[in-house]
BAFI-3210 file (N, C-alpha, C; in Angstrom, 3 decimals, decimal comma, padded with zeros to 6 digits):
// residues 303
n [1|2|3|4|5|6|7|8|9|10|11|12|13|14|15|16|17|18|19|20|21|22|23|24|25|26|27|28|29|30|31|32|33|34|35|36|37|38|39|40|41|42|43|44|45|46|47|48|49|50|51|52|53|54|55|56|57|58|59|60|61|62|63|64|65|66|67|68|69|70|71|72|73|74|75|76|77|78|79|80|81|82|83|84|85|86|87|88|89|90|91|92|93|94|95|96|97|98|99|100|101|102|103|104|105|106|107|108|109|110|111|112|113|114|115|116|117|118|119|120|121|122|123|124|125|126|127|128|129|130|131|132|133|134|135|136|137|138|139|140|141|142|143|144|145|146|147|148|149|150|151|152|153|154|155|156|157|158|159|160|161|162|163|164|165|166|167|168|169|170|171|172|173|174|175|176|177|178|179|180|181|182|183|184|185|186|187|188|189|190|191|192|193|194|195|196|197|198|199|200|201|202|203|204|205|206|207|208|209|210|211|212|213|214|215|216|217|218|219|220|221|222|223|224|225|226|227|228|229|230|231|232|233|234|235|236|237|238|239|240|241|242|243|244|245|246|247|248|249|250|251|252|253|254|255|256|257|258|259|260|261|262|263|264|265|266|267|268|269|270|271|272|273|274|275|276|277|278|279|280|281|282|283|284|285|286|287|288|289|290|291|292|293|294|295|296|297|298|299|300|301|302|303]
n.u [156,357|156,337|155,754|156,715|156,598|155,426|152,436|152,564|154,548|157,932|158,342|155,800|152,842|151,772|153,318|153,964|155,229|153,163|151,066|149,186|150,765|150,846|150,326|149,232|146,876|145,633|145,263|143,446|141,277|140,712|139,878|137,529|136,025|135,663|133,894|131,622|131,138|130,513|128,056|126,614|126,568|124,844|122,513|122,059|121,587|119,167|117,534|117,487|115,895|113,426|111,143|109,638|111,023|111,677|109,285|108,629|110,728|110,337|107,833|108,419|110,192|108,486|106,787|108,575|109,094|106,677|106,543|105,334|106,493|108,331|111,629|113,850|116,676|119,444|120,389|122,896|126,408|128,355|129,055|127,919|127,112|128,509|129,373|127,426|126,025|124,387|121,747|122,135|124,075|123,205|120,443|117,360|115,665|113,159|109,673|107,754|108,965|111,033|113,437|114,698|116,179|115,741|116,619|116,927|115,536|117,811|118,784|120,953|123,178|125,750|128,672|130,970|133,029|133,375|129,842|127,161|124,473|122,301|123,113|124,421|123,705|121,061|119,429|119,869|118,685|119,286|121,971|124,479|127,406|127,637|130,040|131,821|134,371|137,257|137,772|140,371|141,531|142,433|140,186|138,898|139,055|136,917|134,671|133,595|132,187|129,038|128,035|128,259|130,896|131,629|134,397|137,798|140,120|143,420|145,525|144,304|143,909|146,574|147,598|146,057|146,934|149,583|149,190|148,093|150,294|151,193|149,384|146,995|146,646|144,479|142,763|139,560|138,193|137,245|137,474|135,296|133,552|131,227|132,340|132,451|132,609|132,318|131,259|129,898|127,245|124,009|123,675|121,141|119,150|116,904|115,653|114,505|111,871|112,214|111,372|109,113|105,611|103,740|101,093|099,269|099,822|102,397|104,900|108,350|110,217|108,941|109,263|111,982|114,839|117,376|119,911|122,837|125,864|128,777|132,151|134,807|137,307|140,312|143,743|144,482|145,255|145,530|143,852|141,583|138,096|135,743|133,293|131,614|131,629|131,745|129,582|126,220|122,995|119,838|116,870|113,998|112,979|113,601|115,854|118,795|119,956|123,238|123,526|122,201|123,770|126,283|129,459|130,139|131,596|134,338|133,432|133,576|136,511|139,528|142,937|142,943|140,960|137,624|135,045|132,332|129,112|126,249|122,938|120,285|116,742|114,872|112,230|110,104|110,339|109,112|107,741|107,855|106,629|107,947|106,876|104,743|102,428|101,423|101,451|103,132|105,698|107,142|109,313|112,257|113,604|116,959|119,356|122,581|125,066|128,122|129,510|131,710|134,120|136,815|137,122|138,476|139,501|142,187|143,011|141,300|138,338|134,821|133,183]
n.v [134,962|135,984|138,622|140,439|139,418|139,113|137,938|137,356|136,682|137,946|141,243|141,517|143,542|146,139|145,884|147,898|149,946|150,923|149,181|146,454|143,405|139,790|138,362|140,390|140,902|138,443|138,652|140,817|139,626|137,576|139,078|140,283|137,966|137,096|139,014|138,400|135,762|136,222|137,541|135,431|133,658|135,018|134,941|132,152|131,601|132,996|131,529|129,096|129,648|130,235|128,553|129,328|131,028|131,224|131,788|134,248|135,906|135,844|137,055|139,620|140,494|140,619|142,671|144,787|144,993|145,938|148,246|148,524|147,847|149,145|149,905|150,679|152,726|153,675|157,132|158,553|158,543|159,915|162,999|163,839|165,985|167,922|166,566|166,263|163,990|162,889|161,737|159,630|158,036|157,701|157,892|159,168|161,205|159,580|159,745|159,082|158,726|160,858|160,421|158,404|156,892|156,211|154,263|155,433|154,237|152,934|152,869|151,349|151,457|150,208|150,220|148,949|145,973|142,891|142,397|141,682|142,300|144,970|146,313|148,969|149,228|148,412|150,582|152,432|154,357|155,600|156,969|155,782|154,329|151,332|148,869|146,067|145,291|143,889|144,801|145,374|146,413|149,377|152,110|153,629|157,087|158,015|156,658|158,048|160,171|161,105|159,404|157,914|155,852|152,561|151,850|151,567|153,248|154,462|153,784|151,739|149,849|149,344|148,273|145,923|144,487|144,037|142,438|140,148|138,845|137,465|135,515|136,656|136,902|136,528|138,680|139,912|142,173|145,151|148,457|149,334|151,744|154,237|156,601|160,025|162,848|166,312|165,971|163,615|163,729|163,436|161,309|159,218|158,191|156,090|156,108|153,723|153,749|152,277|152,156|152,197|151,588|154,017|156,288|158,128|161,161|162,390|164,982|164,605|164,845|163,758|161,117|160,626|161,400|162,424|162,361|160,527|160,796|159,169|159,314|157,561|156,114|156,972|157,668|160,706|163,658|167,270|168,507|166,997|165,920|167,858|167,219|169,052|171,381|170,759|169,309|169,048|168,766|167,123|166,462|164,580|165,860|168,484|171,229|171,091|173,383|174,833|175,436|173,446|171,291|169,509|168,726|165,579|165,064|163,505|160,881|159,270|159,052|159,444|159,351|161,785|163,146|164,045|162,014|161,904|163,394|165,190|165,475|167,575|167,135|168,765|171,116|171,158|168,805|165,807|162,541|159,531|156,910|153,701|152,235|153,824|152,995|150,841|151,984|151,301|150,816|153,168|155,947|158,035|160,329|160,896|162,946|163,283|165,388|166,415|169,501|171,061|172,848|172,207|169,543|166,392|163,217|162,815|164,482|163,609|162,196|162,704|160,587]
n.w [149,894|147,338|146,426|144,613|142,077|138,735|137,106|134,485|131,506|131,340|130,130|129,115|128,406|130,695|132,975|134,947|137,650|139,262|139,004|140,405|141,432|140,910|143,429|144,974|143,591|144,102|146,853|147,014|145,717|147,541|149,798|148,810|148,387|151,034|152,056|150,551|151,404|154,061|153,798|152,685|154,851|156,614|155,085|154,947|157,623|158,051|156,311|157,635|159,810|158,808|157,095|154,966|153,332|150,592|149,089|150,191|149,347|146,565|146,432|147,430|145,440|143,256|144,104|144,135|141,427|140,366|141,720|144,235|146,626|149,345|149,952|152,411|153,337|155,463|156,109|153,924|154,740|153,551|152,018|148,992|147,574|146,119|143,937|142,042|141,695|143,634|143,746|142,034|143,290|145,981|146,080|147,293|149,780|151,632|150,797|152,629|155,082|156,484|157,719|156,505|153,554|150,021|147,189|143,809|140,720|138,396|135,098|132,749|129,976|127,873|125,742|126,169|126,440|128,306|127,719|129,533|129,890|128,775|126,341|124,436|121,759|121,677|122,147|120,222|117,574|115,091|113,011|112,951|111,465|109,892|110,362|109,741|110,255|111,927|115,320|116,003|113,825|112,130|111,553|108,561|107,681|106,132|106,937|109,040|108,097|108,050|109,961|113,263|114,496|115,522|117,450|118,713|120,874|119,939|121,753|123,195|121,148|120,340|122,715|123,014|120,793|121,520|123,773|122,636|121,637|123,768|124,236|125,021|127,769|129,416|129,363|128,799|128,374|126,552|125,392|123,605|121,682|120,430|118,173|117,199|114,940|113,814|111,155|111,360|112,034|113,706|116,506|117,315|119,965|121,854|124,967|127,081|129,509|132,595|135,174|138,065|137,487|135,650|134,795|132,277|130,321|131,156|131,750|130,681|132,788|134,942|134,664|134,170|136,010|135,406|132,821|132,322|130,672|129,560|128,506|126,722|128,786|128,258|127,381|126,024|124,017|124,733|122,927|122,601|122,287|124,094|126,277|127,493|125,965|123,247|122,321|121,093|122,361|122,385|124,072|124,376|122,108|122,605|122,788|124,708|126,968|127,571|130,237|131,526|131,588|133,262|134,800|136,283|139,314|140,971|140,855|138,477|136,910|134,955|134,822|136,199|134,870|134,620|133,384|132,866|132,252|133,462|132,426|132,670|132,579|130,152|130,804|128,975|127,634|126,165|126,735|124,743|122,551|121,824|119,776|117,871|116,638|118,154|120,630|122,775|125,244|126,884|126,656|126,177|123,902|122,773|121,360|120,055|118,941|117,362|117,641|117,999|116,290|116,168|116,680|115,944|114,516|114,763|116,893|118,848|118,847|119,718|122,092]
ca.u [155,047|156,549|154,976|157,317|156,569|154,259|151,798|152,729|155,966|158,710|158,183|154,390|152,287|151,145|154,211|154,379|155,364|151,927|150,081|149,321|151,337|149,980|149,887|148,361|145,577|145,032|144,845|142,217|140,219|140,372|139,116|136,187|135,332|135,272|132,679|130,513|130,866|129,836|126,657|126,000|126,320|123,632|121,387|121,825|120,990|117,765|116,842|117,310|114,866|112,158|110,947|108,900|111,872|111,688|108,079|108,678|111,650|109,679|106,756|109,045|110,741|107,348|106,336|109,562|108,941|105,504|106,698|104,499|107,287|109,244|112,871|114,449|118,099|119,830|120,952|124,309|127,376|129,265|128,432|128,228|126,357|129,342|129,685|126,345|125,532|123,816|120,612|122,651|124,827|122,548|118,990|116,642|114,961|111,863|108,494|106,911|109,739|112,131|114,671|115,233|116,440|115,387|117,362|116,206|115,785|118,866|118,929|122,303|123,559|127,172|129,254|132,183|132,974|132,220|128,538|126,230|123,139|122,333|123,945|124,087|123,071|119,634|118,659|120,238|117,709|119,939|123,140|125,731|127,933|127,895|131,360|132,010|135,796|137,817|138,009|141,799|141,967|142,172|139,071|139,187|138,434|135,688|133,544|133,061|131,372|127,654|127,630|129,176|131,528|132,116|135,844|138,556|141,182|144,722|146,259|143,604|144,203|147,986|147,779|145,471|147,811|150,742|148,745|147,873|151,586|151,404|148,221|145,830|146,831|143,208|141,951|138,376|137,560|137,651|136,778|134,644|132,636|130,893|133,092|131,889|133,200|131,236|130,639|129,214|125,808|123,389|123,447|119,804|118,868|115,604|115,914|113,266|111,591|112,191|111,035|107,788|104,554|103,120|100,020|099,009|100,782|103,134|106,153|109,452|110,928|108,232|109,727|113,440|115,427|118,488|120,632|124,288|126,660|130,194|133,020|135,793|138,430|141,551|144,735|144,538|145,908|144,762|142,899|140,504|136,710|135,297|131,855|130,867|131,575|131,770|128,401|124,876|122,111|118,387|116,197|112,552|112,763|113,882|117,276|119,305|120,886|124,515|123,374|121,594|124,773|127,327|130,398|130,024|132,934|134,725|132,739|134,204|137,597|140,653|144,101|142,498|139,964|136,245|134,627|130,866|128,329|124,844|122,032|118,969|115,639|114,179|110,857|109,145|110,604|107,986|108,006|107,359|106,454|108,855|106,037|103,603|101,232|100,896|101,453|103,772|107,086|107,360|110,722|112,688|114,594|118,198|120,165|123,914|125,804|129,394|129,487|133,012|134,790|138,172|137,131|138,914|139,983|143,606|143,134|140,476|136,922|133,892|132,789]
ca.v [135,228|136,375|139,836|141,233|138,680|139,293|136,698|137,238|136,587|139,177|142,060|141,641|144,872|146,374|145,658|149,196|149,866|151,272|148,118|145,351|142,163|138,616|138,048|141,477|140,609|137,329|139,158|141,593|138,664|136,896|139,999|140,390|136,699|137,024|139,821|137,641|134,617|136,741|137,759|134,109|133,128|135,663|134,407|130,766|131,638|133,384|130,409|128,052|130,047|130,503|127,560|129,948|132,120|131,339|132,463|135,640|136,623|135,984|138,035|140,933|140,851|140,999|143,981|145,768|145,133|146,777|149,504|148,611|147,564|150,208|149,442|151,852|152,719|154,774|158,286|158,371|159,167|160,696|164,136|163,822|167,079|168,654|165,720|166,310|162,624|162,392|160,850|158,443|157,199|157,457|157,940|160,365|161,100|158,923|160,611|158,680|158,791|161,777|159,980|157,292|157,130|155,171|154,347|155,656|153,204|153,335|152,057|151,546|150,839|150,418|149,596|148,246|144,519|142,057|142,979|140,619|142,841|146,421|146,701|150,294|149,089|148,144|151,827|153,330|154,386|155,933|157,833|155,038|153,707|149,922|148,432|144,714|144,998|143,524|145,970|145,650|147,050|150,817|152,537|154,659|158,374|158,229|156,049|158,977|161,180|160,664|158,458|157,572|154,576|151,735|151,791|151,643|154,241|153,977|153,141|150,473|148,915|148,969|147,418|144,615|143,801|143,573|141,361|138,951|138,163|136,643|134,651|137,382|137,112|136,420|139,896|139,779|143,484|146,033|149,743|149,683|152,875|154,978|157,843|160,945|164,158|167,166|165,462|162,348|163,952|163,189|159,959|159,264|157,073|156,086|155,577|153,152|153,947|150,958|152,320|151,747|151,905|155,340|156,439|159,494|161,809|163,299|165,477|163,643|164,901|162,914|159,753|160,580|162,429|163,005|161,451|160,561|160,355|159,007|159,072|156,506|156,447|156,694|158,728|161,463|164,955|168,421|168,934|166,024|166,373|168,286|166,932|170,212|172,467|170,304|168,516|169,625|167,717|167,289|165,455|164,680|166,834|169,833|171,560|171,177|174,522|174,529|175,591|172,222|170,221|169,713|167,634|164,791|165,130|162,571|159,599|158,524|159,843|158,678|160,233|163,059|163,771|163,580|161,511|161,817|164,614|165,045|166,270|167,776|166,950|170,038|171,178|170,921|167,514|164,875|161,121|159,007|155,467|153,040|151,926|154,747|152,285|150,026|152,803|150,505|151,154|154,588|156,281|159,409|160,424|161,628|163,157|163,797|165,839|167,093|170,844|171,721|172,874|171,698|168,112|165,535|161,911|162,939|165,078|162,855|162,353|162,539|159,185]
ca.w [149,292|145,947|146,197|143,538|140,823|137,876|136,682|133,035|131,117|131,368|128,934|128,734|128,716|131,992|134,115|135,473|139,112|139,972|138,819|141,366|140,914|141,013|144,789|145,436|142,987|144,837|148,160|146,819|145,429|148,795|150,657|148,245|148,626|152,440|152,217|149,965|152,271|155,257|153,422|152,520|156,190|157,121|154,317|155,363|158,964|157,878|155,680|158,629|160,767|158,123|156,041|153,866|152,850|149,129|148,606|150,641|148,462|145,267|146,589|147,554|144,136|142,421|144,574|143,674|139,982|140,073|142,443|145,435|147,822|149,730|150,572|153,049|153,658|156,368|155,387|153,557|155,644|152,711|151,348|147,558|146,965|145,174|142,784|141,059|141,483|144,885|143,480|141,351|144,222|147,264|145,990|147,744|151,054|151,463|150,875|153,760|156,318|156,156|158,364|155,727|152,134|149,071|145,936|142,565|139,714|137,467|133,887|132,224|128,705|127,602|124,559|126,601|126,485|127,948|128,011|129,904|129,604|128,628|125,195|123,922|120,449|121,828|122,252|119,117|116,489|113,820|113,123|113,037|110,249|110,136|109,917|110,247|110,356|113,218|116,156|116,117|112,585|112,128|110,707|107,576|108,016|105,374|107,647|110,036|107,418|107,923|111,001|114,353|114,164|116,627|117,302|119,964|120,803|119,450|122,842|123,478|120,053|120,409|123,884|122,715|119,844|122,284|124,653|121,823|121,466|124,965|124,397|125,523|129,219|130,138|129,264|127,949|128,270|125,457|125,477|122,345|121,843|119,213|118,048|116,222|114,664|113,296|109,930|111,628|112,191|115,019|117,003|117,908|120,858|122,539|126,297|127,624|130,929|133,223|136,581|138,487|136,536|135,685|133,814|131,834|129,432|132,027|131,166|130,776|134,064|135,905|134,420|134,211|136,866|134,658|131,941|132,510|129,522|129,863|127,365|126,932|129,670|127,542|127,413|124,776|124,163|125,199|121,915|122,441|122,451|125,417|126,313|127,967|124,983|121,849|122,001|121,086|122,873|122,360|124,893|124,195|121,027|123,092|122,888|126,078|127,094|128,218|131,685|132,058|131,490|134,265|135,022|137,513|139,904|142,022|140,727|137,383|136,340|134,420|134,745|136,776|133,990|134,835|132,075|132,759|132,403|133,845|131,596|133,271|131,639|129,882|131,296|127,899|126,992|126,193|126,554|123,471|122,517|120,890|118,628|117,889|116,187|119,238|121,845|123,818|125,523|127,137|126,731|125,947|122,830|123,041|120,165|120,371|117,759|117,635|117,043|118,169|114,981|116,235|117,005|114,849|114,928|115,098|118,225|119,786|118,541|120,822|122,246]
c.u [155,143|155,740|155,501|157,338|155,281|153,676|151,911|154,224|156,651|158,570|156,754|153,867|151,732|152,048|154,840|154,404|154,089|150,834|150,278|149,917|150,430|149,455|149,002|146,971|144,872|144,521|143,540|141,040|139,760|139,524|137,690|135,381|134,862|134,009|131,465|130,132|130,142|128,360|125,929|125,692|125,039|122,397|121,049|121,182|119,507|116,951|116,574|116,207|113,494|112,008|110,268|109,705|111,786|110,480|108,062|109,588|111,013|108,571|107,319|109,599|109,634|106,831|107,292|109,395|107,786|105,520|105,884|105,274|108,257|110,446|113,606|115,926|118,387|120,385|122,418|125,228|128,373|128,497|128,859|127,550|127,173|129,663|128,650|125,726|124,921|122,698|121,052|123,305|124,018|121,020|118,428|116,039|113,574|110,713|107,655|107,623|110,999|113,448|115,345|115,394|115,977|116,189|116,428|116,478|116,807|118,902|120,277|122,480|125,031|127,583|130,515|131,953|133,782|130,917|127,538|124,792|123,265|123,249|123,481|123,360|121,553|118,798|119,010|119,205|118,357|121,201|124,465|126,115|128,285|129,248|131,658|133,478|136,180|138,128|139,495|142,385|141,561|141,050|139,516|138,435|137,086|134,467|132,853|132,244|129,959|127,215|128,698|129,662|131,973|133,603|136,475|139,655|142,507|145,489|145,633|143,932|145,648|148,249|147,241|146,357|149,065|150,376|148,553|149,163|151,889|150,166|146,987|145,882|145,521|142,323|140,773|137,668|138,073|136,797|136,213|133,622|132,310|131,611|132,480|132,677|132,093|130,528|129,881|127,708|125,324|123,260|122,132|119,538|117,466|115,801|114,622|113,104|111,397|111,888|109,654|106,720|103,987|102,030|099,870|100,118|101,560|104,373|107,298|110,134|110,198|108,643|111,236|113,974|116,539|119,072|122,124|124,951|128,128|130,972|134,014|136,893|139,727|142,460|144,816|145,148|144,975|143,697|141,744|139,127|136,422|133,779|131,024|130,675|131,437|130,559|127,142|123,909|120,647|117,767|114,696|112,165|112,959|115,399|117,679|120,270|122,159|124,410|122,775|122,524|125,898|128,221|130,045|131,427|133,141|134,076|133,392|135,257|138,701|141,804|143,726|141,519|138,589|135,646|133,110|130,223|126,895|124,019|120,690|117,892|114,942|112,720|109,819|109,349|109,441|108,468|107,442|107,220|107,401|108,125|104,794|102,313|100,593|100,843|102,037|105,209|107,329|108,859|110,992|113,757|115,789|118,988|121,477|124,635|127,086|129,402|130,817|133,802|136,189|138,277|137,528|139,354|141,422|143,797|142,366|139,013|136,076|133,456|131,679]
c.v [135,685|137,614|140,653|140,516|138,951|137,941|136,454|137,160|137,949|139,930|142,223|143,026|144,941|146,217|146,969|149,140|150,183|150,214|147,010|144,115|140,984|138,389|139,142|141,317|139,481|137,778|139,951|140,665|137,936|137,796|140,180|139,126|136,590|137,852|139,065|136,459|135,049|136,977|136,433|133,461|133,699|135,110|132,988|130,704|131,998|132,229|129,291|128,354|130,234|129,543|128,150|131,060|132,323|132,124|133,929|136,476|136,861|137,028|139,451|141,405|141,287|142,376|145,077|146,034|146,063|148,076|149,638|148,358|148,716|149,609|150,662|151,627|153,816|155,937|158,043|159,099|160,026|161,809|164,155|164,970|167,844|167,851|165,861|164,954|162,034|161,393|159,561|157,486|156,784|157,512|159,259|160,119|160,513|159,918|160,317|158,750|159,602|161,383|158,855|157,681|155,945|155,363|154,659|154,482|153,743|152,357|152,372|150,806|151,157|149,723|148,819|146,731|144,019|142,694|141,849|141,045|144,354|146,888|148,049|150,217|148,935|149,417|152,822|153,221|154,651|156,742|157,110|154,507|152,264|149,533|147,088|144,341|144,627|144,796|146,327|146,222|148,513|151,161|153,632|155,938|158,572|157,651|157,040|160,105|160,643|159,653|158,268|156,147|153,850|151,493|151,677|152,678|153,618|153,229|151,793|149,435|148,423|148,016|146,015|143,817|143,268|142,379|140,058|138,155|137,234|135,797|135,330|137,689|137,106|137,641|139,665|141,117|144,229|147,296|150,138|150,785|153,469|156,315|158,706|162,234|165,020|166,613|164,155|162,507|163,584|161,701|159,992|157,991|157,213|155,364|155,026|153,471|152,583|151,029|151,781|152,286|153,308|155,380|157,901|160,063|162,864|163,822|164,515|163,662|164,148|161,449|159,621|161,726|163,182|161,934|161,631|160,014|160,270|158,733|157,961|156,990|156,035|157,919|159,401|162,838|166,055|168,857|167,989|166,653|166,735|168,137|168,143|171,264|172,013|169,482|169,372|168,495|168,105|166,134|165,633|165,741|168,280|170,048|171,687|172,355|174,114|174,600|174,345|171,022|170,510|168,485|166,894|164,638|164,059|161,218|158,722|159,419|158,919|159,640|161,672|163,812|163,174|163,202|161,407|163,191|164,255|165,990|166,373|167,658|168,297|169,988|170,857|169,573|166,560|163,440|160,688|157,503|154,867|152,655|152,791|154,044|151,506|150,770|152,015|150,988|152,637|154,859|157,731|159,424|161,259|161,720|163,831|164,139|166,531|168,422|171,578|171,683|172,277|170,210|167,309|164,189|162,004|163,467|164,297|163,119|162,246|161,086|159,079]
c.w [147,837|145,555|145,020|142,192|140,050|137,499|135,195|132,701|131,138|130,046|128,470|129,116|130,134|133,197|134,584|136,997|139,875|139,800|139,863|140,697|141,276|142,425|145,371|144,857|143,748|146,192|148,035|146,528|146,678|149,698|150,136|148,526|150,071|152,712|151,681|150,847|153,545|154,978|153,244|153,868|156,786|156,410|154,746|156,745|158,886|157,284|156,679|159,621|160,126|156,940|154,809|153,204|151,345|148,611|149,018|149,754|147,104|145,322|146,678|146,213|143,190|142,807|144,122|142,189|139,634|140,881|143,704|146,727|148,090|150,448|151,107|153,344|154,674|155,557|155,049|154,529|154,882|152,014|149,882|146,826|145,926|143,920|141,676|140,822|142,744|144,625|142,811|142,345|145,443|147,209|146,498|149,120|150,806|151,605|152,111|155,106|156,043|156,810|157,580|154,257|151,301|147,783|144,773|141,621|138,711|136,301|133,256|130,903|128,446|126,316|124,917|126,626|127,688|128,406|128,267|129,609|129,484|127,533|124,655|122,578|120,550|121,898|121,152|118,000|115,138|114,095|113,233|111,662|110,566|109,544|110,560|110,421|111,799|114,011|116,258|114,832|112,596|111,158|109,738|107,929|107,329|106,085|108,579|109,406|107,206|108,950|112,063|114,117|115,437|116,437|118,686|119,776|120,384|120,542|123,185|122,415|120,122|121,575|123,636|121,766|120,551|123,162|123,883|121,623|122,643|125,266|124,945|126,998|129,994|130,059|128,314|127,751|127,044|125,513|124,112|122,590|120,480|119,241|116,949|116,115|114,065|112,054|110,137|111,769|113,582|115,301|117,774|118,708|121,443|123,858|126,898|129,107|131,569|134,720|136,905|137,548|136,759|134,616|133,430|130,986|130,219|131,321|131,476|132,133|135,167|135,776|134,621|135,068|136,134|133,748|132,189|131,251|129,929|128,585|127,701|127,872|128,993|127,577|126,055|125,058|124,629|124,193|121,704|122,655|123,900|125,462|126,717|126,882|123,536|121,432|121,996|121,428|122,731|123,148|124,749|123,197|121,474|123,185|124,360|126,168|127,832|129,739|132,341|131,971|132,477|134,367|136,306|138,081|140,983|141,958|139,669|136,739|135,852|134,189|135,118|135,870|134,271|133,488|131,904|132,935|132,787|132,983|132,297|132,202|131,400|130,326|130,247|127,201|127,199|126,073|125,210|123,583|121,491|119,619|118,687|117,470|117,337|120,569|123,024|124,018|125,672|127,262|126,377|124,860|123,280|121,745|120,560|119,073|118,192|116,903|117,181|116,876|114,994|116,532|115,771|115,400|115,425|116,510|119,275|119,549|119,803|120,893|123,274]
res [q|k|w|n|e|w|g|a|p|k|g|a|p|g|q|s|p|w|h|p|k|k|m|e|h|e|l|m|g|w|m|l|a|m|h|m|l|e|a|l|d|v|a|l|e|d|m|g|h|d|a|d|w|r|s|k|i|l|e|l|e|e|q|r|t|i|g|s|a|e|v|f|l|p|p|p|v|t|d|a|s|k|s|g|a|t|s|l|l|y|g|r|v|s|d|t|d|r|s|k|w|q|m|n|h|i|s|c|r|t|s|f|l|p|n|i|s|g|d|l|d|s|i|i|q|s|g|v|t|k|d|e|e|d|m|l|k|s|r|d|d|s|l|f|n|g|g|w|v|m|d|v|g|k|l|e|r|d|t|k|l|k|v|l|k|y|g|g|l|g|y|i|d|m|k|t|a|y|y|g|i|p|s|s|g|a|l|k|l|w|l|p|y|e|g|s|a|k|t|g|d|a|p|a|f|n|y|f|n|a|i|i|l|c|e|v|n|e|k|r|g|d|g|e|c|n|m|m|s|d|l|a|l|r|v|g|n|e|v|v|p|k|s|s|v|s|r|i|k|g|v|a|s|y|l|k|k|e|i|c|i|r|i|d|i|p|g|e|a|k|i|s|f|k|s|e|e|q|m|k|g|v|g|l|t|l|e|v|s|v|t|g|p|g|v|s|r|e|k|g|a|c|s]
***
């Protein structure tokens, strides 16, 4: 079965003993495909018994879009209460049937590549330094004075350069992210509300349950940016106290480091419109600034 053979030429990056080799990757792909095929079998069986299946699916999707359709789930079997991400992973207890659960609507934006939908740039209002240089070229320190900069970490850049020597090896991902230091100023974002329709000038916590921020998963030193202590946050034009920020545990980690934080919505935070003139597009402002005096590019900027 050639379980000990790599799929890349000898000496290529990534050939560490803890990484899966070619046949192990194929086995994992086969197992995932079997789960998908099983679901397709169930779908095909339902389609064979109901000639009107297409219109019913379209009608249900429309109801979900406007928030009139209720989709129920069984209670979760895993206790995630200590992670701080129960509502993110499992939703909430149904308001109409306490024995069932319902998922919350989750909106996501990322700067990582490849990006099919949900580009982080689409919600950034200001606070970035535009730089058209190749991502594999190192950024000058001066770019970080007065704006956050799209960049990749040193290890990511070095690895990509090594991979290019072997034709890329099929890797299309890249951990591109906005990096900031104290002199970069505030990164201002506007988070669109994409849940079920609401009316009235309600407080922000009626629209948004919480905000999750994640940093780049990369190997850095002990002096790197600490999201819990080195960031100042404003949500809906209100300062977020440190007591309203917490680490999400056991959900997203890298080299035993938790890389995401949860931000509770301040009680006085207000929603806003993307276009004040047309009063369209309800959302929430988010401002992120680096205040830790010891944060630097050399030690590890905030991302």
